[in-house]
N, CA, C and O atoms as a Tinker XYZ file with bonds, in Angstrom:
   420  protein
     1  N     41.056000  108.040000   37.939000    73     2
     2  CA    42.798000  107.977000   38.304000    64     1     3
     3  C     43.471000  108.286000   37.622000    63     2     4     5
     4  O     43.551000  107.697000   36.544000    81     3
     5  N     44.334000  109.435000   37.945000    73     3     6
     6  CA    44.949000  110.102000   37.202000    64     5     7
     7  C     46.521000  109.002000   37.150000    63     6     8     9
     8  O     46.828000  108.090000   37.918000    81     7
     9  N     47.202000  109.495000   36.046000    73     7    10
    10  CA    48.524000  108.662000   35.374000    64     9    11
    11  C     49.588000  109.460000   35.680000    63    10    12    13
    12  O     50.167000  110.112000   34.810000    81    11
    13  N     50.003000  109.478000   37.197000    73    11    14
    14  CA    51.152000  110.611000   37.406000    64    13    15
    15  C     52.339000  109.928000   37.421000    63    14    16    17
    16  O     53.377000  110.587000   37.363000    81    15
    17  N     52.410000  108.132000   37.523000    73    15    18
    18  CA    53.559000  107.269000   37.915000    64    17    19
    19  C     53.941000  106.503000   36.310000    63    18    20    21
    20  O     53.182000  106.519000   35.340000    81    19
    21  N     55.182000  105.917000   36.357000    73    19    22
    22  CA    55.183000  104.928000   34.990000    64    21    23
    23  C     56.097000  103.825000   35.912000    63    22    24    25
    24  O     56.882000  104.287000   36.741000    81    23
    25  N     55.995000  102.648000   35.774000    73    23    26
    26  CA    56.480000  102.004000   36.041000    64    25    27
    27  C     57.859000  101.669000   35.600000    63    26    28    29
    28  O     57.808000  101.568000   34.374000    81    27
    29  N     59.202000  101.425000   36.071000    73    27    30
    30  CA    60.414000  100.905000   35.376000    64    29    31
    31  C     61.076000   99.747000   35.722000    63    30    32    33
    32  O     60.653000   99.303000   36.789000    81    31
    33  N     61.978000   99.072000   35.209000    73    31    34
    34  CA    62.402000   98.159000   35.844000    64    33    35
    35  C     62.859000   97.986000   37.401000    63    34    36    37
    36  O     62.757000   96.867000   37.902000    81    35
    37  N     63.407000   99.177000   38.248000    73    35    38
    38  CA    63.882000   99.399000   39.114000    64    37    39
    39  C     62.972000  100.276000   40.424000    63    38    40    41
    40  O     63.349000  100.555000   41.563000    81    39
    41  N     61.586000  100.574000   39.700000    73    39    42
    42  CA    61.141000  101.326000   40.548000    64    41    43
    43  C     59.810000  102.259000   40.062000    63    42    44    45
    44  O     59.050000  101.579000   39.373000    81    43
    45  N     59.369000  103.583000   40.248000    73    43    46
    46  CA    58.207000  104.376000   39.585000    64    45    47
    47  C     59.212000  105.529000   39.196000    63    46    48    49
    48  O     60.261000  105.785000   39.786000    81    47
    49  N     58.695000  106.176000   38.094000    73    47    50
    50  CA    58.833000  107.739000   38.099000    64    49    51
    51  C     57.996000  108.512000   38.189000    63    50    52    53
    52  O     56.928000  108.347000   37.598000    81    51
    53  N     58.151000  109.182000   38.672000    73    51    54
    54  CA    56.696000  110.172000   39.134000    64    53    55
    55  C     56.808000  111.638000   38.495000    63    54    56    57
    56  O     57.905000  112.196000   38.479000    81    55
    57  N     55.688000  112.247000   37.977000    73    55    58
    58  CA    55.984000  113.484000   37.081000    64    57    59
    59  C     55.093000  113.792000   38.225000    63    58    60    61
    60  O     54.211000  113.075000   38.699000    81    59
    61  N     55.562000  115.269000   38.678000    73    59    62
    62  CA    55.835000  116.744000   39.731000    64    61    63
    63  C     55.470000  117.799000   39.049000    63    62    64    65
    64  O     55.967000  118.098000   37.963000    81    63
    65  N     54.680000  118.369000   39.559000    73    63    66
    66  CA    54.845000  120.235000   39.073000    64    65    67
    67  C     54.870000  120.585000   40.768000    63    66    68    69
    68  O     54.027000  120.175000   41.566000    81    67
    69  N     55.904000  121.338000   41.060000    73    67    70
    70  CA    56.083000  122.288000   42.095000    64    69    71
    71  C     55.797000  123.516000   42.074000    63    70    72    73
    72  O     55.681000  124.257000   41.097000    81    71
    73  N     55.658000  123.780000   43.379000    73    71    74
    74  CA    55.102000  125.427000   43.248000    64    73    75
    75  C     56.066000  125.745000   44.718000    63    74    76    77
    76  O     55.640000  125.532000   45.853000    81    75
    77  N     57.202000  126.200000   44.453000    73    75    78
    78  CA    58.138000  126.567000   45.504000    64    77    79
    79  C     57.779000  127.956000   46.176000    63    78    80    81
    80  O     56.928000  128.647000   45.615000    81    79
    81  N     58.394000  128.429000   47.386000    73    79    82
    82  CA    58.049000  129.223000   48.272000    64    81    83
    83  C     56.771000  129.248000   48.416000    63    82    84    85
    84  O     56.129000  130.124000   47.836000    81    83
    85  N     56.193000  128.379000   49.147000    73    83    86
    86  CA    54.409000  128.314000   49.340000    64    85    87
    87  C     54.630000  128.335000   50.822000    63    86    88    89
    88  O     55.748000  128.285000   51.333000    81    87
    89  N     53.206000  128.432000   51.659000    73    87    90
    90  CA    53.113000  128.771000   52.929000    64    89    91
    91  C     52.869000  127.226000   53.874000    63    90    92    93
    92  O     52.476000  127.093000   55.033000    81    91
    93  N     53.327000  126.056000   52.731000    73    91    94
    94  CA    53.169000  124.777000   53.641000    64    93    95
    95  C     53.582000  123.608000   52.397000    63    94    96    97
    96  O     53.166000  123.565000   51.240000    81    95
    97  N     54.261000  122.967000   52.887000    73    95    98
    98  CA    54.592000  121.398000   52.194000    64    97    99
    99  C     53.263000  120.790000   52.112000    63    98   100   101
   100  O     52.641000  120.509000   53.137000    81    99
   101  N     52.692000  120.525000   50.668000    73    99   102
   102  CA    51.442000  119.774000   50.944000    64   101   103
   103  C     51.398000  119.340000   49.372000    63   102   104   105
   104  O     52.109000  119.705000   48.435000    81   103
   105  N     50.359000  118.474000   49.420000    73   103   106
   106  CA    49.982000  117.969000   47.793000    64   105   107
   107  C     48.785000  118.414000   47.706000    63   106   108   109
   108  O     47.922000  118.464000   48.582000    81   107
   109  N     48.724000  118.932000   45.992000    73   107   110
   110  CA    47.414000  119.656000   45.847000    64   109   111
   111  C     46.593000  119.239000   44.735000    63   110   112   113
   112  O     46.078000  120.122000   44.050000    81   111
   113  N     46.384000  117.967000   44.440000    73   111   114
   114  CA    45.701000  117.410000   43.685000    64   113   115
   115  C     46.746000  117.108000   42.143000    63   114   116   117
   116  O     47.915000  116.735000   42.035000    81   115
   117  N     45.743000  117.450000   41.152000    73   115   118
   118  CA    46.840000  116.816000   39.741000    64   117   119
   119  C     46.466000  118.028000   39.010000    63   118   120   121
   120  O     45.404000  118.645000   38.941000    81   119
   121  N     47.746000  118.227000   38.423000    73   119   122
   122  CA    47.851000  119.230000   37.019000    64   121   123
   123  C     48.028000  118.884000   35.946000    63   122   124   125
   124  O     49.075000  118.264000   35.756000    81   123
   125  N     47.181000  119.098000   34.861000    73   123   126
   126  CA    47.392000  118.472000   33.395000    64   125   127
   127  C     47.792000  119.225000   32.434000    63   126   128   129
   128  O     47.073000  120.178000   32.133000    81   127
   129  N     48.917000  119.020000   31.776000    73   127   130
   130  CA    49.602000  120.040000   30.880000    64   129   131
   131  C     48.739000  119.948000   29.547000    63   130   132   133
   132  O     47.750000  119.274000   29.261000    81   131
   133  N     49.480000  120.874000   28.847000    73   131   134
   134  CA    48.454000  121.024000   27.091000    64   133   135
   135  C     48.574000  119.367000   26.431000    63   134   136   137
   136  O     47.551000  118.934000   25.900000    81   135
   137  N     49.643000  118.587000   26.466000    73   135   138
   138  CA    49.861000  117.778000   26.045000    64   137   139
   139  C     48.882000  116.485000   26.809000    63   138   140   141
   140  O     48.901000  115.382000   26.262000    81   139
   141  N     48.079000  116.673000   28.025000    73   139   142
   142  CA    47.423000  115.667000   28.478000    64   141   143
   143  C     48.368000  114.950000   29.731000    63   142   144   145
   144  O     47.797000  114.165000   30.488000    81   143
   145  N     49.561000  115.192000   29.888000    73   143   146
   146  CA    50.077000  114.462000   30.945000    64   145   147
   147  C     49.524000  114.904000   32.307000    63   146   148   149
   148  O     48.895000  115.949000   32.471000    81   147
   149  N     49.807000  114.032000   33.250000    73   147   150
   150  CA    49.130000  114.878000   34.403000    64   149   151
   151  C     50.393000  114.259000   35.454000    63   150   152   153
   152  O     51.014000  113.202000   35.569000    81   151
   153  N     50.349000  115.786000   36.223000    73   151   154
   154  CA    51.426000  115.892000   37.173000    64   153   155
   155  C     50.856000  115.708000   38.386000    63   154   156   157
   156  O     49.626000  115.751000   38.373000    81   155
   157  N     51.388000  115.512000   39.453000    73   155   158
   158  CA    51.466000  115.627000   41.187000    64   157   159
   159  C     51.607000  116.502000   41.565000    63   158   160   161
   160  O     52.807000  116.751000   41.682000    81   159
   161  N     50.593000  117.712000   42.078000    73   159   162
   162  CA    51.114000  119.145000   42.267000    64   161   163
   163  C     51.722000  119.303000   43.776000    63   162   164   165
   164  O     50.890000  118.934000   44.605000    81   163
   165  N     52.746000  119.676000   44.263000    73   163   166
   166  CA    53.196000  119.663000   45.046000    64   165   167
   167  C     53.626000  120.986000   45.600000    63   166   168   169
   168  O     54.324000  121.527000   44.743000    81   167
   169  N     53.516000  121.708000   46.618000    73   167   170
   170  CA    54.111000  122.964000   47.387000    64   169   171
   171  C     55.268000  122.565000   48.691000    63   170   172   173
   172  O     55.096000  121.949000   49.743000    81   171
   173  N     56.470000  123.200000   48.108000    73   171   174
   174  CA    56.998000  123.669000   49.178000    64   173   175
   175  C     56.953000  124.522000   49.708000    63   174   176   177
   176  O     56.133000  125.334000   49.277000    81   175
   177  N     57.723000  124.919000   50.905000    73   175   178
   178  CA    57.998000  126.023000   51.765000    64   177   179
   179  C     59.417000  126.772000   51.148000    63   178   180   181
   180  O     59.591000  127.990000   51.119000    81   179
   181  N     60.429000  125.685000   50.639000    73   179   182
   182  CA    61.856000  126.720000   50.120000    64   181   183
   183  C     61.133000  127.227000   48.652000    63   182   184   185
   184  O     60.171000  127.010000   47.915000    81   183
   185  N     62.792000  128.374000   48.867000    73   183   186
   186  CA    62.844000  129.011000   47.947000    64   185   187
   187  C     63.380000  128.375000   46.672000    63   186   188   189
   188  O     64.230000  127.563000   47.038000    81   187
   189  N     63.233000  128.362000   44.737000    73   187   190
   190  CA    64.133000  127.924000   44.129000    64   189   191
   191  C     65.271000  128.216000   43.612000    63   190   192   193
   192  O     65.551000  128.202000   42.413000    81   191
   193  N     66.105000  128.547000   44.692000    73   191   194
   194  CA    67.558000  128.681000   44.472000    64   193   195
   195  C     68.527000  127.487000   44.953000    63   194   196   197
   196  O     68.309000  126.736000   45.904000    81   195
   197  N     69.654000  127.469000   44.088000    73   195   198
   198  CA    70.613000  126.460000   44.645000    64   197   199
   199  C     70.098000  125.286000   45.368000    63   198   200   201
   200  O     70.532000  124.845000   46.432000    81   199
   201  N     68.749000  124.658000   44.396000    73   199   202
   202  CA    68.368000  123.322000   44.858000    64   201   203
   203  C     67.593000  123.464000   46.112000    63   202   204   205
   204  O     67.071000  122.403000   46.453000    81   203
   205  N     67.389000  124.374000   46.824000    73   203   206
   206  CA    66.838000  124.317000   48.239000    64   205   207
   207  C     65.041000  123.974000   48.066000    63   206   208   209
   208  O     64.284000  123.801000   49.022000    81   207
   209  N     64.756000  123.947000   47.018000    73   207   210
   210  CA    63.050000  123.416000   47.024000    64   209   211
   211  C     63.321000  121.891000   46.101000    63   210   212   213
   212  O     62.465000  121.024000   46.276000    81   211
   213  N     64.131000  121.668000   45.432000    73   211   214
   214  CA    64.660000  120.369000   45.073000    64   213   215
   215  C     64.866000  119.622000   46.265000    63   214   216   217
   216  O     64.255000  118.554000   46.285000    81   215
   217  N     65.401000  119.825000   47.038000    73   215   218
   218  CA    66.232000  119.075000   48.501000    64   217   219
   219  C     64.951000  118.828000   49.384000    63   218   220   221
   220  O     64.833000  117.918000   50.205000    81   219
   221  N     64.043000  119.758000   49.091000    73   219   222
   222  CA    62.959000  120.171000   50.305000    64   221   223
   223  C     61.545000  118.737000   49.809000    63   222   224   225
   224  O     60.743000  118.049000   50.440000    81   223
   225  N     61.874000  118.887000   48.595000    73   223   226
   226  CA    60.653000  118.061000   47.573000    64   225   227
   227  C     61.176000  116.775000   47.799000    63   226   228   229
   228  O     60.310000  115.912000   47.944000    81   227
   229  N     62.338000  116.400000   47.869000    73   227   230
   230  CA    62.760000  115.054000   48.228000    64   229   231
   231  C     62.259000  114.626000   49.627000    63   230   232   233
   232  O     61.648000  113.575000   49.823000    81   231
   233  N     62.524000  115.397000   50.442000    73   231   234
   234  CA    62.528000  115.183000   52.172000    64   233   235
   235  C     61.104000  114.883000   52.101000    63   234   236   237
   236  O     60.692000  113.811000   52.543000    81   235
   237  N     60.190000  115.881000   51.494000    73   235   238
   238  CA    59.113000  115.743000   51.707000    64   237   239
   239  C     58.008000  114.230000   51.280000    63   238   240   241
   240  O     57.113000  113.588000   51.829000    81   239
   241  N     58.666000  114.221000   50.137000    73   239   242
   242  CA    57.955000  112.775000   49.194000    64   241   243
   243  C     58.813000  111.817000   50.381000    63   242   244   245
   244  O     57.905000  111.193000   50.930000    81   243
   245  N     59.902000  111.477000   50.922000    73   243   246
   246  CA    60.320000  110.707000   51.485000    64   245   247
   247  C     59.203000  110.412000   53.031000    63   246   248   249
   248  O     58.870000  109.336000   53.528000    81   247
   249  N     58.899000  111.646000   53.406000    73   247   250
   250  CA    58.195000  111.494000   54.698000    64   249   251
   251  C     56.980000  110.924000   54.170000    63   250   252   253
   252  O     56.365000  110.017000   54.731000    81   251
   253  N     56.716000  111.349000   53.319000    73   251   254
   254  CA    55.184000  111.291000   52.898000    64   253   255
   255  C     54.849000  109.662000   52.923000    63   254   256   257
   256  O     53.931000  108.962000   53.349000    81   255
   257  N     55.890000  109.488000   52.350000    73   255   258
   258  CA    55.848000  107.550000   51.573000    64   257   259
   259  C     56.728000  106.803000   52.365000    63   258   260   261
   260  O     57.029000  105.689000   51.937000    81   259
   261  N     57.233000  107.197000   53.491000    73   259   262
   262  CA    58.038000  106.603000   54.633000    64   261   263
   263  C     59.040000  105.930000   54.025000    63   262   264   265
   264  O     59.280000  104.876000   54.614000    81   263
   265  N     59.730000  106.129000   53.061000    73   263   266
   266  CA    60.809000  105.967000   52.493000    64   265   267
   267  C     62.123000  106.340000   52.610000    63   266   268   269
   268  O     61.834000  107.510000   52.356000    81   267
   269  N     63.233000  106.385000   52.758000    73   267   270
   270  CA    64.771000  106.666000   52.358000    64   269   271
   271  C     64.852000  107.646000   51.297000    63   270   272   273
   272  O     64.752000  107.450000   50.085000    81   271
   273  N     65.093000  108.978000   52.065000    73   271   274
   274  CA    65.728000  109.926000   50.809000    64   273   275
   275  C     66.486000  109.623000   49.684000    63   274   276   277
   276  O     66.444000  110.376000   48.712000    81   275
   277  N     67.419000  108.265000   49.685000    73   275   278
   278  CA    68.462000  108.072000   49.297000    64   277   279
   279  C     67.574000  107.493000   47.597000    63   278   280   281
   280  O     67.854000  107.560000   46.401000    81   279
   281  N     66.765000  107.109000   48.186000    73   279   282
   282  CA    65.738000  106.502000   47.408000    64   281   283
   283  C     65.313000  107.120000   46.266000    63   282   284   285
   284  O     64.970000  106.544000   45.234000    81   283
   285  N     65.343000  108.535000   46.499000    73   283   286
   286  CA    64.575000  109.639000   45.574000    64   285   287
   287  C     65.775000  110.054000   44.574000    63   286   288   289
   288  O     66.876000  110.062000   45.123000    81   287
   289  N     65.761000  110.399000   43.212000    73   287   290
   290  CA    66.131000  110.943000   42.260000    64   289   291
   291  C     65.774000  111.940000   41.713000    63   290   292   293
   292  O     64.730000  111.632000   41.138000    81   291
   293  N     66.010000  113.038000   41.517000    73   291   294
   294  CA    65.729000  114.014000   40.239000    64   293   295
   295  C     66.143000  113.563000   38.860000    63   294   296   297
   296  O     67.337000  113.708000   38.595000    81   295
   297  N     65.131000  112.889000   37.668000    73   295   298
   298  CA    65.988000  112.192000   36.930000    64   297   299
   299  C     65.710000  113.856000   35.693000    63   298   300   301
   300  O     66.715000  114.072000   35.016000    81   299
   301  N     64.834000  114.606000   35.506000    73   299   302
   302  CA    64.663000  115.898000   34.891000    64   301   303
   303  C     63.881000  117.031000   35.682000    63   302   304   305
   304  O     63.109000  116.984000   36.640000    81   303
   305  N     64.434000  118.175000   34.827000    73   303   306
   306  CA    63.329000  119.286000   36.059000    64   305   307
   307  C     64.363000  119.984000   36.720000    63   306   308   309
   308  O     64.088000  121.155000   36.980000    81   307
   309  N     65.730000  119.493000   37.139000    73   307   310
   310  CA    66.173000  120.414000   38.210000    64   309   311
   311  C     66.161000  121.910000   38.147000    63   310   312   313
   312  O     66.588000  122.337000   39.220000    81   311
   313  N     65.858000  122.838000   37.361000    73   311   314
   314  CA    65.555000  124.059000   37.557000    64   313   315
   315  C     64.345000  124.458000   36.849000    63   314   316   317
   316  O     64.117000  125.550000   36.328000    81   315
   317  N     63.310000  123.024000   36.918000    73   315   318
   318  CA    61.774000  123.748000   36.505000    64   317   319
   319  C     60.575000  123.052000   37.134000    63   318   320   321
   320  O     60.246000  122.012000   37.704000    81   319
   321  N     60.223000  123.942000   36.806000    73   319   322
   322  CA    58.577000  123.234000   37.673000    64   321   323
   323  C     58.205000  121.915000   37.743000    63   322   324   325
   324  O     58.068000  121.229000   38.756000    81   323
   325  N     57.978000  121.465000   36.044000    73   323   326
   326  CA    57.719000  120.362000   35.827000    64   325   327
   327  C     58.857000  119.353000   36.169000    63   326   328   329
   328  O     59.968000  119.693000   35.761000    81   327
   329  N     58.780000  118.207000   36.827000    73   327   330
   330  CA    60.046000  117.275000   37.276000    64   329   331
   331  C     59.932000  115.785000   36.928000    63   330   332   333
   332  O     58.858000  115.198000   36.800000    81   331
   333  N     60.872000  115.356000   36.821000    73   331   334
   334  CA    60.369000  113.624000   36.972000    64   333   335
   335  C     61.186000  112.836000   37.824000    63   334   336   337
   336  O     62.383000  112.656000   37.600000    81   335
   337  N     60.704000  112.462000   38.592000    73   335   338
   338  CA    61.206000  112.037000   39.997000    64   337   339
   339  C     61.245000  110.343000   40.308000    63   338   340   341
   340  O     60.394000  109.708000   40.931000    81   339
   341  N     62.670000  109.742000   39.591000    73   339   342
   342  CA    62.499000  108.424000   40.090000    64   341   343
   343  C     62.389000  107.561000   41.906000    63   342   344   345
   344  O     62.916000  107.803000   42.992000    81   343
   345  N     61.827000  106.958000   41.613000    73   343   346
   346  CA    61.740000  106.179000   43.288000    64   345   347
   347  C     61.879000  104.763000   43.241000    63   346   348   349
   348  O     61.042000  103.912000   42.940000    81   347
   349  N     63.363000  104.618000   43.671000    73   347   350
   350  CA    63.771000  103.371000   44.311000    64   349   351
   351  C     62.500000  102.375000   44.460000    63   350   352   353
   352  O     61.688000  102.832000   45.265000    81   351
   353  N     62.121000  101.158000   43.907000    73   351   354
   354  CA    60.884000  100.330000   44.340000    64   353   355
   355  C     61.099000   99.120000   43.680000    63   354   356   357
   356  O     61.645000   98.996000   42.584000    81   355
   357  N     60.594000   98.121000   44.473000    73   355   358
   358  CA    60.026000   96.718000   43.520000    64   357   359
   359  C     58.853000   95.842000   44.627000    63   358   360   361
   360  O     58.503000   95.679000   45.796000    81   359
   361  N     58.650000   95.528000   43.433000    73   359   362
   362  CA    57.455000   94.400000   43.306000    64   361   363
   363  C     56.328000   94.846000   44.746000    63   362   364   365
   364  O     55.693000   95.853000   44.432000    81   363
   365  N     56.094000   94.529000   45.659000    73   363   366
   366  CA    54.426000   94.938000   46.160000    64   365   367
   367  C     54.538000   96.269000   46.757000    63   366   368   369
   368  O     53.514000   96.795000   47.193000    81   367
   369  N     56.035000   97.076000   46.850000    73   367   370
   370  CA    56.067000   97.881000   47.468000    64   369   371
   371  C     55.605000   99.467000   46.328000    63   370   372   373
   372  O     55.085000  100.534000   46.653000    81   371
   373  N     56.090000   98.952000   44.951000    73   371   374
   374  CA    55.419000   99.725000   43.739000    64   373   375
   375  C     53.805000   99.754000   43.998000    63   374   376   377
   376  O     53.259000  100.858000   43.998000    81   375
   377  N     53.221000   98.877000   44.163000    73   375   378
   378  CA    51.827000   98.888000   44.223000    64   377   379
   379  C     51.660000   99.911000   45.312000    63   378   380   381
   380  O     51.270000  101.011000   44.919000    81   379
   381  N     51.875000   99.773000   46.599000    73   379   382
   382  CA    51.762000  100.495000   47.856000    64   381   383
   383  C     51.856000  102.109000   47.555000    63   382   384   385
   384  O     50.998000  102.939000   47.855000    81   383
   385  N     53.357000  102.402000   46.755000    73   383   386
   386  CA    53.417000  103.775000   46.582000    64   385   387
   387  C     52.436000  104.413000   45.541000    63   386   388   389
   388  O     51.956000  105.538000   45.680000    81   387
   389  N     52.198000  103.618000   44.533000    73   387   390
   390  CA    51.013000  104.137000   43.648000    64   389   391
   391  C     49.659000  104.702000   44.721000    63   390   392   393
   392  O     49.285000  105.868000   44.848000    81   391
   393  N     49.012000  103.285000   45.516000    73   391   394
   394  CA    48.400000  103.764000   45.988000    64   393   395
   395  C     48.227000  104.716000   46.802000    63   394   396   397
   396  O     47.081000  105.104000   47.027000    81   395
   397  N     49.543000  105.417000   47.547000    73   395   398
   398  CA    49.663000  106.154000   48.368000    64   397   399
   399  C     49.477000  107.675000   47.771000    63   398   400   401
   400  O     48.947000  108.672000   48.260000    81   399
   401  N     50.326000  107.374000   46.132000    73   399   402
   402  CA    50.037000  108.621000   45.511000    64   401   403
   403  C     48.951000  109.088000   45.043000    63   402   404   405
   404  O     48.750000  110.302000   45.044000    81   403
   405  N     48.007000  108.158000   44.532000    73   403   406
   406  CA    46.856000  108.285000   44.103000    64   405   407
   407  C     45.885000  108.970000   44.923000    63   406   408   409
   408  O     45.309000  110.017000   44.629000    81   407
   409  N     45.762000  108.328000   45.914000    73   407   410
   410  CA    45.127000  108.790000   47.178000    64   409   411
   411  C     44.981000  109.768000   47.598000    63   410   412   413
   412  O     43.938000  110.230000   48.061000    81   411
   413  N     46.178000  110.341000   47.497000    73   411   414
   414  CA    46.202000  111.644000   48.160000    64   413   415
   415  C     46.138000  112.452000   46.959000    63   414   416   417
   416  O     46.030000  113.561000   47.482000    81   415
   417  N     46.129000  112.680000   45.608000    73   415   418
   418  CA    45.842000  113.302000   44.465000    64   417   419
   419  C     44.703000  113.428000   44.266000    63   418   420
   420  O     44.313000  113.988000   43.242000    81   419
């Protein structure tokens, strides 16, 4: 099982490698960088300009996880393919989110 999330006091930190300007929005497995960190590979339709790809990433994750978009925040990587996305969650919900993400990865 890939280690793409980190638990925090208020939710989960998700590592994502985004592929903008794709033909469809989808999860495409796991990418491991040179340091050995795992990232969830996600393709989005939007182009990487003026935050369009970031907005679509948040919308895609919100729909996939069935959570409000307001519960997601890009913590780092605003202009990079490698991003850290915070997902506000608590208790059993964290387990359910990890289960969905790892099941798709």
